[in-house]
DSSP file (Angstrom, degrees, kcal/mol; ACC not computed):
  #  RESIDUE AA STRUCTURE BP1 BP2  ACC     N-H-->O    O-->H-N    N-H-->O    O-->H-N    TCO  KAPPA ALPHA  PHI   PSI    X-CA   Y-CA   Z-CA
    1    1 A M     >        0   0    0      0, 0.0     4,-1.3     0, 0.0     5,-0.0   0.000 360.0 360.0 360.0 -21.0  -31.2  -35.0  -32.1
    2    2 A L  H  >  +     0   0    0      2,-0.2     4,-2.3     3,-0.1     5,-0.2   0.818 360.0  52.0 -71.9 -37.8  -28.3  -36.6  -30.2
    3    3 A A  H  > S+     0   0    0      2,-0.2     4,-2.1     1,-0.2    -1,-0.1   0.891 108.3  51.3 -67.4 -36.0  -27.8  -39.1  -33.1
    4    4 A D  H  > S+     0   0    0      2,-0.2     4,-2.6     1,-0.2    -1,-0.2   0.910 110.7  48.9 -67.6 -38.5  -27.8  -36.1  -35.6
    5    5 A F  H  X S+     0   0    0     -4,-1.3     4,-2.0     2,-0.2    -2,-0.2   0.878 111.4  48.7 -65.0 -39.2  -25.1  -34.3  -33.5
    6    6 A D  H  X S+     0   0    0     -4,-2.3     4,-1.8     2,-0.2    -1,-0.2   0.825 110.5  51.3 -59.7 -36.0  -23.0  -37.4  -33.3
    7    7 A K  H  X S+     0   0    0     -4,-2.1     4,-1.3     2,-0.2    -2,-0.2   0.933 111.5  47.7 -65.6 -49.4  -23.4  -37.8  -37.0
    8    8 A A  H  X S+     0   0    0     -4,-2.6     4,-0.8     1,-0.2    -2,-0.2   0.877 110.8  50.5 -53.5 -39.3  -22.2  -34.2  -37.6
    9    9 A C  H ><>S+     0   0    0     -4,-2.0     5,-2.8     1,-0.2     3,-1.0   0.911 106.6  55.4 -73.6 -37.9  -19.3  -34.6  -35.3
   10   10 A G  H ><5S+     0   0    0     -4,-1.8     3,-0.7     1,-0.2    -1,-0.2   0.757  97.8  64.4 -58.5 -29.2  -18.3  -37.8  -37.2
   11   11 A K  H 3<5S+     0   0    0     -4,-1.3    -1,-0.2     1,-0.2    -2,-0.2   0.839 109.5  38.4 -68.0 -32.0  -18.2  -35.9  -40.5
   12   12 A I  T <<5S-     0   0    0     -3,-1.0    -1,-0.2    -4,-0.8    -2,-0.2   0.218 125.2 -96.2-108.5  18.6  -15.3  -33.8  -39.1
   13   13 A G  T < 5S+     0   0    0     -3,-0.7     2,-0.3     1,-0.3    -3,-0.2   0.677  82.5 126.3  84.2  20.3  -13.5  -36.5  -37.3
   14   14 A L      < -     0   0    0     -5,-2.8     2,-0.4    -6,-0.1    -1,-0.3  -0.774  38.1-163.2-107.0 155.7  -14.9  -36.0  -33.8
   15   15 A R        -     0   0    0     -2,-0.3     2,-0.2    -3,-0.1    -9,-0.1  -0.988  21.1-117.5-136.7 134.2  -16.5  -38.5  -31.6
   16   16 A L        -     0   0    0     -2,-0.4     2,-1.3   -10,-0.1     3,-0.1  -0.512  22.7-130.9 -70.7 135.5  -18.7  -38.2  -28.5
   17   17 A N    >>  -     0   0    0     -2,-0.2     3,-1.3     1,-0.2     4,-1.3  -0.741  21.0-168.9 -80.9  92.2  -17.3  -39.7  -25.4
   18   18 A L  T 34 S+     0   0    0     -2,-1.3    -1,-0.2     1,-0.3    -2,-0.0   0.666  81.5  61.6 -69.5 -10.8  -20.4  -41.7  -24.4
   19   19 A K  T 34 S+     0   0    0      1,-0.2    -1,-0.3    22,-0.1    23,-0.1   0.801 115.2  33.1 -76.6 -26.2  -18.8  -42.4  -20.8
   20   20 A K  T <4 S+     0   0    0     -3,-1.3     2,-0.5     2,-0.0    -2,-0.2   0.506  94.0 105.9-108.5  -3.7  -18.7  -38.8  -20.1
   21   21 A T     <  +     0   0    0     -4,-1.3    21,-0.6    -5,-0.0     2,-0.3  -0.653  43.4 160.7 -76.7 118.3  -21.9  -37.7  -21.9
   22   22 A M  E     -a   42   0A   0     -2,-0.5     2,-0.3    19,-0.2    21,-0.2  -0.858  25.8-138.5-131.8 166.8  -24.8  -36.8  -19.6
   23   23 A F  E     -a   43   0A   0     19,-2.4    21,-3.1    -2,-0.3     2,-0.4  -0.918   3.8-149.7-130.5 158.3  -28.0  -34.9  -19.8
   24   24 A L        +     0   0    0     -2,-0.3     2,-0.3    19,-0.2    21,-0.1  -0.987  18.1 179.6-127.9 135.1  -29.8  -32.6  -17.5
   25   25 A I        -     0   0    0     19,-0.5     2,-0.1    -2,-0.4    31,-0.1  -0.933  16.2-139.1-133.2 157.8  -33.7  -32.2  -17.4
   26   26 A N    >   -     0   0    0     -2,-0.3     3,-1.1     4,-0.0    31,-0.1  -0.295  40.3 -90.7 -95.9-175.6  -36.1  -30.2  -15.5
   27   27 A E  T 3  S+     0   0    0      1,-0.2    -1,-0.0    29,-0.2    -2,-0.0   0.677 118.4  70.4 -69.3 -20.0  -39.5  -31.0  -14.0
   28   28 A L  T 3  S+     0   0    0      2,-0.1     2,-0.5     1,-0.0    -1,-0.2   0.568  89.5  75.6 -75.8 -11.7  -41.2  -30.0  -17.2
   29   29 A V  S <  S-     0   0    0     -3,-1.1     2,-0.2     3,-0.0     3,-0.1  -0.884  77.7-136.2-107.1 126.8  -39.8  -33.0  -19.0
   30   30 A S        -     0   0    0     -2,-0.5    -2,-0.1     1,-0.1    -4,-0.0  -0.550  40.2 -88.9 -80.7 148.5  -41.1  -36.4  -18.6
   31   31 A F        +     0   0    0     -2,-0.2    -1,-0.1    -6,-0.0     0, 0.0  -0.200  53.2 163.5 -50.8 124.2  -38.5  -39.1  -18.1
   32   32 A A        -     0   0    0     -3,-0.1     2,-0.1    -2,-0.0    -1,-0.0  -0.946  37.4-118.9-144.7 125.1  -37.2  -40.8  -21.4
   33   33 A P        -     0   0    0      0, 0.0     2,-0.5     0, 0.0     9,-0.1  -0.340  23.0-141.5 -64.4 136.5  -34.1  -42.8  -21.6
   34   34 A F  E     +B   41   0B   0      7,-0.6     7,-2.4    -2,-0.1     2,-0.3  -0.859  24.7 174.5 -98.8 132.9  -31.5  -41.5  -23.9
   35   35 A T  E     -B   40   0B   0     -2,-0.5     2,-0.4     5,-0.3     5,-0.2  -0.994  13.2-172.7-133.8 145.5  -29.5  -44.0  -25.9
   36   36 A L  E >  S-B   39   0B   0      3,-2.4     3,-1.4    -2,-0.3    -2,-0.0  -0.964  76.6 -15.9-139.2 122.0  -27.0  -43.7  -28.5
   37   37 A N  T 3  S-     0   0    0     -2,-0.4     3,-0.1     1,-0.3    -1,-0.1   0.862 130.5 -52.4  51.2  37.6  -25.5  -46.6  -30.6
   38   38 A G  T 3  S+     0   0    0      1,-0.2     2,-0.4     0, 0.0    -1,-0.3   0.535 114.7 120.1  84.7   3.3  -26.9  -48.9  -27.9
   39   39 A T  E <   -B   36   0B   0     -3,-1.4    -3,-2.4     2,-0.0     2,-0.3  -0.893  63.0-127.4-106.2 127.3  -25.3  -47.1  -25.1
   40   40 A N  E     -B   35   0B   0     -2,-0.4     2,-0.5    -5,-0.2    -5,-0.3  -0.612  16.3-143.2 -79.7 133.4  -27.5  -45.5  -22.3
   41   41 A I  E     -B   34   0B   0     -7,-2.4    -7,-0.6    -2,-0.3   -19,-0.2  -0.880  23.1-129.6 -93.6 121.7  -26.7  -41.8  -21.7
   42   42 A F  E     -a   22   0A   0    -21,-0.6   -19,-2.4    -2,-0.5     2,-0.4  -0.300  10.0-128.7 -81.4 151.1  -27.0  -41.0  -17.9
   43   43 A E  E     -a   23   0A   0    -21,-0.2     2,-0.3    -2,-0.0   -19,-0.2  -0.785  23.8-165.1 -90.2 139.3  -29.0  -38.2  -16.3
   44   44 A C        -     0   0    0    -21,-3.1   -19,-0.5    -2,-0.4     3,-0.1  -0.863  24.0-144.3-122.3 169.0  -27.4  -35.9  -13.9
   45   45 A S  S    S-     0   0    0      1,-0.3    11,-1.6    -2,-0.3     2,-0.3   0.673  82.7  -4.6-105.7 -17.4  -28.7  -33.4  -11.4
   46   46 A S  E     -C   55   0C   0      9,-0.2    -1,-0.3    10,-0.1     2,-0.3  -0.969  59.2-177.4-158.9 169.8  -25.9  -30.8  -11.8
   47   47 A Y  E     -C   54   0C   0      7,-2.0     7,-3.9    -2,-0.3     2,-0.5  -0.973  32.5-109.3-163.8 161.4  -22.5  -30.3  -13.5
   48   48 A V  E     +C   53   0C   0     -2,-0.3     2,-0.4     5,-0.3     5,-0.3  -0.814  37.2 174.8 -99.6 126.5  -19.8  -27.7  -13.7
   49   49 A Y  E >  S-C   52   0C   0      3,-3.3     3,-2.4    -2,-0.5    -2,-0.1  -1.000  70.4  -8.4-139.1 130.8  -19.7  -25.9  -17.2
   50   50 A L  T 3  S-     0   0    0     -2,-0.4    -1,-0.2     1,-0.3     3,-0.1   0.878 129.7 -57.1  38.3  53.2  -17.2  -22.9  -17.8
   51   51 A D  T 3  S+     0   0    0      1,-0.1     2,-0.4    -3,-0.1    -1,-0.3   0.540 119.0 109.1  73.3  11.8  -16.3  -22.9  -14.1
   52   52 A R  E <   -C   49   0C   0     -3,-2.4    -3,-3.3    15,-0.0     2,-0.5  -0.991  69.5-125.1-128.7 124.9  -20.1  -22.4  -13.0
   53   53 A E  E     -C   48   0C   0     -2,-0.4     2,-0.4    -5,-0.3    -5,-0.3  -0.647  26.1-160.7 -69.7 118.3  -22.1  -25.1  -11.4
   54   54 A I  E     +C   47   0C   0     -7,-3.9    -7,-2.0    -2,-0.5     2,-0.3  -0.789  16.8 167.3 -98.7 135.4  -25.4  -25.7  -13.3
   55   55 A N  E >   -C   46   0C   0     -2,-0.4     3,-1.3    -9,-0.2    -9,-0.2  -0.988  45.4-110.3-148.3 160.6  -28.3  -27.5  -11.6
   56   56 A V  T 3  S+     0   0    0    -11,-1.6   -29,-0.2    -2,-0.3   -10,-0.1   0.812 116.7  45.3 -62.3 -33.3  -31.9  -28.1  -12.2
   57   57 A M  T 3  S-     0   0    0    -12,-0.3    -1,-0.3     2,-0.1     3,-0.1   0.526 103.1-127.6 -86.5  -2.4  -33.2  -25.9   -9.4
   58   58 A N    <   +     0   0    0     -3,-1.3     2,-0.5     1,-0.2    -2,-0.1   0.881  46.4 172.4  59.2  35.9  -30.8  -23.1  -10.3
   59   59 A D     >  -     0   0    0      1,-0.1     4,-0.6     2,-0.0     3,-0.2  -0.691  22.5-168.3 -86.4 122.5  -29.8  -23.2   -6.6
   60   60 A L  H  > S+     0   0    0     -2,-0.5     4,-2.5     1,-0.2     5,-0.2   0.514  72.2  83.3 -89.1  -6.0  -26.7  -20.8   -6.1
   61   61 A A  H  > S+     0   0    0      2,-0.2     4,-2.7     1,-0.2     5,-0.2   0.928  93.4  48.0 -64.4 -43.5  -26.0  -22.1   -2.6
   62   62 A L  H  > S+     0   0    0     -3,-0.2     4,-2.9     1,-0.2    -1,-0.2   0.944 112.5  46.4 -56.4 -48.1  -24.1  -25.0   -4.1
   63   63 A E  H  X S+     0   0    0     -4,-0.6     4,-2.1     1,-0.2    -1,-0.2   0.884 111.7  50.2 -69.6 -32.4  -22.2  -22.9   -6.4
   64   64 A L  H  X S+     0   0    0     -4,-2.5     4,-1.6     2,-0.2    -1,-0.2   0.948 111.3  51.2 -62.6 -47.3  -21.3  -20.3   -3.7
   65   65 A S  H >X S+     0   0    0     -4,-2.7     4,-2.2     1,-0.2     3,-0.5   0.936 110.5  50.3 -53.3 -54.2  -20.1  -23.2   -1.4
   66   66 A R  H 3X S+     0   0    0     -4,-2.9     4,-1.5     1,-0.2    -1,-0.2   0.860 110.9  46.7 -48.4 -46.0  -18.0  -24.6   -4.2
   67   67 A R  H 3X S+     0   0    0     -4,-2.1     4,-1.5     2,-0.2    -1,-0.2   0.761 108.5  54.2 -74.8 -19.0  -16.3  -21.3   -4.9
   68   68 A K  H <X S+     0   0    0     -4,-1.6     4,-2.9    -3,-0.5     5,-0.3   0.896 110.0  49.9 -80.7 -37.6  -15.6  -20.6   -1.3
   69   69 A R  H  X S+     0   0    0     -4,-2.2     4,-1.9     1,-0.2    -2,-0.2   0.845 109.8  48.8 -51.5 -42.5  -13.9  -24.0   -1.1
   70   70 A A  H  X S+     0   0    0     -4,-1.5     4,-2.4    -5,-0.2    -1,-0.2   0.871 111.4  50.3 -75.5 -37.8  -11.9  -23.3   -4.1
   71   71 A A  H  X S+     0   0    0     -4,-1.5     4,-2.0     2,-0.2    -2,-0.2   0.925 111.6  47.6 -65.1 -42.9  -10.8  -19.8   -2.7
   72   72 A W  H  X S+     0   0    0     -4,-2.9     4,-2.9     1,-0.2    -2,-0.2   0.921 111.5  52.9 -67.5 -41.5   -9.8  -21.2    0.6
   73   73 A G  H  X S+     0   0    0     -4,-1.9     4,-0.9    -5,-0.3    -2,-0.2   0.901 110.4  45.1 -56.2 -47.5   -7.9  -23.8   -1.2
   74   74 A A  H  X S+     0   0    0     -4,-2.4     4,-0.6     2,-0.2    -1,-0.2   0.832 113.0  50.6 -66.2 -37.0   -6.1  -21.4   -3.3
   75   75 A F  H >X S+     0   0    0     -4,-2.0     3,-1.4     1,-0.2     4,-1.1   0.913 104.9  58.5 -71.7 -41.9   -5.3  -19.1   -0.2
   76   76 A K  H 3< S+     0   0    0     -4,-2.9     4,-0.3     1,-0.3    -1,-0.2   0.786  98.8  60.2 -57.4 -28.0   -4.0  -22.1    1.7
   77   77 A G  H 3< S+     0   0    0     -4,-0.9    -1,-0.3    -3,-0.2    -2,-0.2   0.768 118.1  28.2 -66.1 -30.0   -1.4  -22.6   -1.1
   78   78 A I  H <X S+     0   0    0     -3,-1.4     4,-2.3    -4,-0.6    -2,-0.2   0.266  87.3 108.1-119.8   9.6    0.1  -19.2   -0.5
   79   79 A E  H  X S+     0   0    0     -4,-1.1     4,-2.9     1,-0.2     5,-0.2   0.902  79.2  51.0 -49.8 -50.3   -0.6  -18.7    3.2
   80   80 A D  H  > S+     0   0    0     -4,-0.3     4,-2.3     1,-0.2    -1,-0.2   0.945 111.4  48.2 -54.8 -50.4    2.9  -19.1    4.3
   81   81 A A  H  > S+     0   0    0      1,-0.2     4,-0.9     2,-0.2    -1,-0.2   0.888 111.9  50.9 -61.5 -36.1    4.2  -16.5    1.7
   82   82 A V  H >< S+     0   0    0     -4,-2.3     3,-1.0     1,-0.2    -1,-0.2   0.967 110.0  47.9 -61.3 -52.9    1.5  -14.1    2.8
   83   83 A K  H 3< S+     0   0    0     -4,-2.9    -2,-0.2     1,-0.2    -1,-0.2   0.834 111.6  49.9 -63.7 -29.8    2.3  -14.4    6.5
   84   84 A K  H 3< S+     0   0    0     -4,-2.3     2,-0.4    -5,-0.2    -1,-0.2   0.682  94.7  93.8 -80.7 -18.0    6.1  -13.9    5.8
   85   85 A T  S << S-     0   0    0     -3,-1.0     2,-0.2    -4,-0.9    -4,-0.0  -0.650  74.2-133.9 -85.0 123.1    5.3  -10.7    3.7
   86   86 A K        -     0   0    0     -2,-0.4     2,-0.5     1,-0.0    -2,-0.1  -0.597  11.5-128.8 -73.4 137.2    5.4   -7.2    5.5
   87   87 A N              0   0    0     -2,-0.2    -1,-0.0     1,-0.1     0, 0.0  -0.766 360.0 360.0 -74.6 124.3    2.6   -4.7    5.0
   88   88 A T              0   0    0     -2,-0.5    -1,-0.1     0, 0.0    -2,-0.0   0.422 360.0 360.0-120.4 360.0    4.3   -1.6    4.1
């Protein structure tokens, strides 16, 4: 299936970046190594897709923690401006 996808991409001038390509499996799938053009494709336990963390267990705690860190990071960037602004 991955080889078919790579072939279809090649027809329109696209190439898979095999250094960045990974796959995610759940407990229902037995382990089978993926290779494409002799390159191993690595398995990962979670990844961020469209700004949402996806993981095998569908555990939202990691996603919520990541979003809280991002929110605090964004707030810290404007904290001085917020403190200088008067509430009217």
